[in-house]
C-alpha positions in Angstrom: -40.5 32.7 23.6 -37.4 32.6 25.8 -37.9 28.8 26.3 -38.3 28.2 22.6 -35.2 30.3 21.9 -33.2 28.4 24.4 -34.3 25.1 22.9 -33.7 26.0 19.3 -30.3 27.5 20.0 -27.6 24.9 20.6 -25.8 25.1 23.9 -22.4 26.7 24.0 -20.9 23.5 25.2 -22.1 21.5 22.2 -20.6 24.0 19.7 -17.0 23.4 18.6 -14.6 25.9 19.9 -12.6 28.2 17.6 -9.4 26.1 18.4 -11.2 22.9 17.5 -12.4 24.3 14.2 -9.0 25.6 13.4 -7.4 22.3 14.3 -9.9 20.5 12.0 -9.1 22.9 9.1 -5.4 22.4 9.6 -5.8 18.6 9.5 -7.8 18.8 6.2 -5.4 21.2 4.6 -2.4 19.1 5.7 -4.1 16.0 4.3 -4.7 17.7 1.0 -1.1 19.0 0.8 0.5 15.7 1.5 -1.9 13.9 -0.8 -0.9 16.3 -3.6 2.8 15.6 -2.9 2.1 11.8 -3.3 0.3 12.5 -6.6 3.4 14.5 -7.8 5.6 11.5 -7.3 3.1 9.2 -9.0 3.0 11.6 -12.0 6.8 11.4 -12.2 6.7 7.6 -12.3 4.1 7.7 -15.1 6.4 9.8 -17.3 9.7 8.0 -16.3 9.0 4.4 -17.6 12.2 3.0 -16.1 11.3 0.0 -13.8 13.8 0.8 -11.0 13.0 4.5 -11.1 9.3 3.9 -11.1 9.6 1.6 -8.1 11.6 4.3 -6.2 9.1 7.0 -7.1 6.1 4.9 -6.0 7.9 4.2 -2.7 8.6 7.9 -2.3 5.0 8.6 -2.9 4.0 6.6 0.1 6.1 8.7 2.5 3.7 11.6 2.7 0.9 9.2 3.5 3.1 7.6 6.3 3.7 11.0 7.8 0.0 12.0 7.5 -1.1 8.7 9.1 1.4 9.2 12.0 0.3 12.8 12.6 -3.4 12.8 11.9 -4.6 9.3 12.1 -6.7 7.0 9.8 -9.6 9.3 9.1 -7.6 12.1 7.5 -5.3 9.6 5.7 -8.4 7.9 4.1 -9.7 11.3 3.1 -6.4 12.2 1.5 -6.3 8.8 -0.3 -9.8 9.4 -1.8 -8.8 13.0 -2.9 -5.5 11.8 -4.3 -7.2 9.0 -6.3 -9.8 11.5 -7.7 -7.0 14.0 -8.7 -4.8 11.2 -10.2 -7.9 9.9 -12.1 -8.4 13.3 -13.7 -4.8 13.2 -14.9 -4.2 9.6 -16.1 -7.6 7.8 -16.0 -9.3 5.5 -13.4 -7.2 2.4 -14.1 -3.8 3.9 -13.9 -4.9 5.9 -10.9 -5.3 2.7 -8.9 -1.6 3.1 -8.2 -2.6 5.8 -5.8 -4.7 3.3 -3.8 -1.7 0.9 -3.7 0.6 3.5 -2.5 -1.9 4.8 0.1 -2.5 1.3 1.5 1.2 0.8 2.0 1.6 4.2 3.5 -1.3 3.8 5.9 -0.1 0.4 7.1 3.5 1.6 7.8 2.1 4.8 9.4 -0.1 2.8 11.6 2.8 0.8 12.8 4.8 3.9 13.5 1.8 5.4 15.3 1.9 2.3 17.6 5.6 2.8 18.2 6.7 -0.4 16.4 10.3 -0.7 15.2 10.8 -1.0 11.4 11.5 -4.8 11.5 8.3 -5.6 13.4 6.4 -3.1 11.2 7.6 -5.0 8.0 6.7 -8.4 9.5 3.0 -7.6 10.1 2.4 -5.2 7.2 3.8 -7.5 4.5 1.1 -10.2 4.7 -1.6 -7.6 5.4 -0.7 -5.6 2.4 -0.6 -8.8 0.3 -4.1 -9.7 1.4 -5.7 -6.2 1.2 -4.0 -5.0 -1.9 -3.2 -8.1 -4.0 -5.1 -11.2 -3.1 -8.5 -9.9 -2.4 -8.6 -7.4 -5.3 -7.5 -10.1 -7.7 -10.2 -12.5 -6.6 -12.9 -9.8 -6.7 -11.8 -8.7 -10.1 -12.0 -12.3 -11.4 -15.6 -12.7 -10.3 -16.6 -9.1 -11.1 -15.5 -9.3 -14.7 -16.2 -13.0 -15.0 -12.8 -14.1 -16.3 -12.6 -17.8 -17.4 -11.4 -19.4 -14.2 -10.1 -22.5 -16.0 -7.9 -20.6 -18.3 -6.6 -18.5 -15.4 -5.7 -21.7 -13.5 -4.0 -23.2 -16.5 -2.0 -19.9 -16.9 -1.0 -20.0 -13.3 0.2 -23.6 -13.6 2.2 -22.8 -16.7 3.8 -19.9 -14.9 4.8 -22.1 -11.9 6.2 -24.6 -14.4 8.1 -21.9 -16.2 9.7 -20.7 -12.9 10.9 -24.2 -12.1 12.2 -24.7 -15.7 14.1 -21.5 -15.3 15.6 -22.7 -12.1 16.5 -26.1 -13.7 18.2 -24.2 -16.5 20.2 -22.2 -14.1 21.3 -25.3 -12.2 22.3 -27.0 -15.5 24.3 -23.9 -16.4 26.3 -24.1 -13.1 26.7 -27.9 -13.5 24.7 -28.7 -10.4 24.5 -32.3 -9.2 21.9 -34.4 -11.1 20.2 -35.4 -7.8 19.5 -31.7 -7.1 18.0 -31.2 -10.6 15.9 -34.3 -10.1 14.6 -32.9 -6.8 13.7 -29.6 -8.5 11.5 -31.5 -11.0 9.8 -33.4 -8.1 9.1 -30.1 -6.4 7.8 -28.7 -9.7 5.1 -31.4 -9.9 4.0 -30.7 -6.3 4.0 -26.9 -6.9 2.0 -27.2 -10.1 -0.5 -29.3 -8.3 -0.7 -26.8 -5.4 -0.5 -23.7 -7.6 -2.8 -21.7 -5.3 -0.3 -22.0 -2.4 2.5 -20.9 -4.7 0.6 -17.9 -5.9 -0.3 -16.9 -2.4 3.3 -17.3 -1.4 4.5 -15.1 -4.3 1.9 -12.4 -3.3 3.1 -12.4 0.3 6.7 -12.2 -0.8 5.8 -9.3 -3.0 4.0 -7.7 0.0 7.1 -8.1 2.2 9.3 -6.5 -0.5 7.0 -3.6 -1.0 6.6 -2.9 2.7 10.3 -3.3 3.2 11.0 -0.5 0.7 8.3 1.8 2.1 9.5 1.2 5.7 13.2 1.8 4.8 12.6 4.9 2.7 10.1 6.3 5.3 12.7 5.9 8.1 15.4 7.6 6.1 13.2 10.5 5.2 11.3 11.0 8.4 14.5 10.9 10.5 15.5 14.1 8.9 12.3 15.8 10.2 12.2 17.1 13.8 10.2 14.9 16.2 8.1 17.9 17.1 6.9 18.0 13.5 6.1 14.3 13.5 4.2 14.5 16.8 0.7 13.1 16.8 -2.0 15.6 16.1 -5.4 14.2 16.9 -7.9 15.5 14.4 -10.9 17.1 16.1 
């Protein structure tokens, strides 16, 4: 009986200590709280349909995720992301709630760089392309195949958009009385860009990724510098 009792009862060394359980609970509560703060900013941008204000609010929503990633690591940040998406879905629906995923990806990437001790410039350089691939390029391709959009029409639309951008540039050059040779070169570049529309699209996505991560990195630095370093110290989740 004593042998069976000893076998069935887990050893004291295998059981988490009270301090570890408390640490884990604190990590989960902190993740839920910071995720809720991000949702509050996202709700504000839903009800304030001003482009500049919405961009600033989305950027501010990433700051709690940056802090959470720096303090608690990837696991807790992902749990907070899922919880924030579910909560935001209940408020605005599953499609609009995808903004929470966008914000969380940006916050996790910047927080990862801060966790590694990278300076803001290096952090922006590596997170820009990664954000573009993870949050823009791959989801777009998956969506096209998942919903079976007509690829030919999408390609034609992309080429028309590239052509429109170059026509806009040509119009601006005409307005400022640019040399005819420069305008001719723009039309030559237009033909090349329309033919290689995929490279142009990828370049635009990467540029958007850089701009997004630049805003998140700058706002995060401004906000987190006001917080004592002891508060931002890494807290490994048990």
